[in-house]
N, C-alpha and C positions, 0 to 999 in steps of 0.2 A: 267566760261568758255569763256562768250561772252559779248561783250559790246550791248547796245539796244540805239535806238531812234526813236522818234515818228515822226509824219508829221512836228511838229516845231523843230526838232532837239535835243529833250529833251529824257534824259533817261526815258524808261518804268519803273515806279517806284516798280514795282513787277512782279516776274516771273509769278505768277498765271494769271496774264492779259494777258500774252503773250502764254501761252501754256497749256494745259490739256495732261496727259500722263495716258492713261487708259491700261486696260489689253491688249486688241487686236488694239488700235489705238491711234496715238497720234497727236492732233489739234496744230499747230502750225503756229504764225505769223513769217515767215522766213524773211518777206519785213521789219521787225523791225530789224533786225540785220543787219548792215550795212556792216560789214566784210564778203564779199562772201565766203571766206575761213572757217572762223567760222561756218555760216550758213550750208554749206556743212558738215562739220563735225558733226555738231549737227544731220542734217539729217540721215547720214550715221549709226551713233550711234543708233539712233532710230529704222531704219530699220533693223540693225544687231540683235536688241532685238526681232526681229519678229513682230513688230508693223505695220500696216497700217498708212501712215504717210500721213494726210489730212493737205495741206498748207491753210493756212489763210490769206486772205488779210488783210491790214491795215484797210480797212473799216469793214470787220468782227469784228478785234480787238476792234475797237473802238465802236461796237454794242456787245462787250462783248464775243463773240464767243469763247475765249480761258479761259474765268473764268467760268468753268463748272467742275464738279466733278462726277466721275463714284461712284456710289453705289451700294452694292451687297443688294439684296432684297430676298424674299423666292421664287419669280418667275425669279430669275435672275439678270442681271446686269442692271443698270439705269443711263443714263445719266442726271444729274440734270444740267438743265441751265437755262437761263432767256428765257421768251417768245422773247424778241428784239434778242436774240443770235440765238435761234432756227430758227427765221424769217430771219436772214441774211445768213444762210447756204443755199448752192445750194440743189436741190433734189439729184444729185450726192452725195454729203457730207453727206446728212442727210441718204441715201441708204447705204452707207459704214459704218457709225457708227452704224445703225439698225441691220447690220448684227451679231453685239456681245452686243448689249446693246438697250434698249427702251428708247428713248429719254423721257425725261420728263420736258416739258417746264413750267416755271413759273413765273406769272406776278410780278416783283418786280421794277417797276417805280420809287418808291420812293428810294430805296437802290441804282439805278442808277444815279439817279441824284446828289448824292454825291460822284461817282465814283466809286463805287464797286457792285457786283452782286452775283449771286447765290453761288458762292465758296466760297466768302468772309463771307457766312452766315452760314456754315458748318462747321463740324470739321473732319478730318480723324481719324479713330481709326484703328490701322492697328496691332491688336493683334490676336492669334491663338483663336480660340473658345475654352471655357471652357467645359471640358468633366463631 
């Protein structure tokens, strides 16, 4: 749907680095989508889905804020993200996320040195519960 480019003009290697789509919100690095029309279309589609759109800066993307994953637990939704990603979010962004998911920051500096973060370490399973 869109092309991406980092600060050096290189394509972002994986969409999971650029955005996290959760049940009630979406974290998106619109600054890394050079085509403003495509970025606006993406924002509009996410807003049409009823999600609160939280724009992430290029610096926040570099700190892995887009590399998060919403999980369902016994006590509700959790947003698994690295401590570095958590620390890069503004208080307002954390508050918006906190309305529908508890933030679960995890220290993974070794994984981040290799270019990945929390979402890279988890697998999503989207099956209906067995009865």
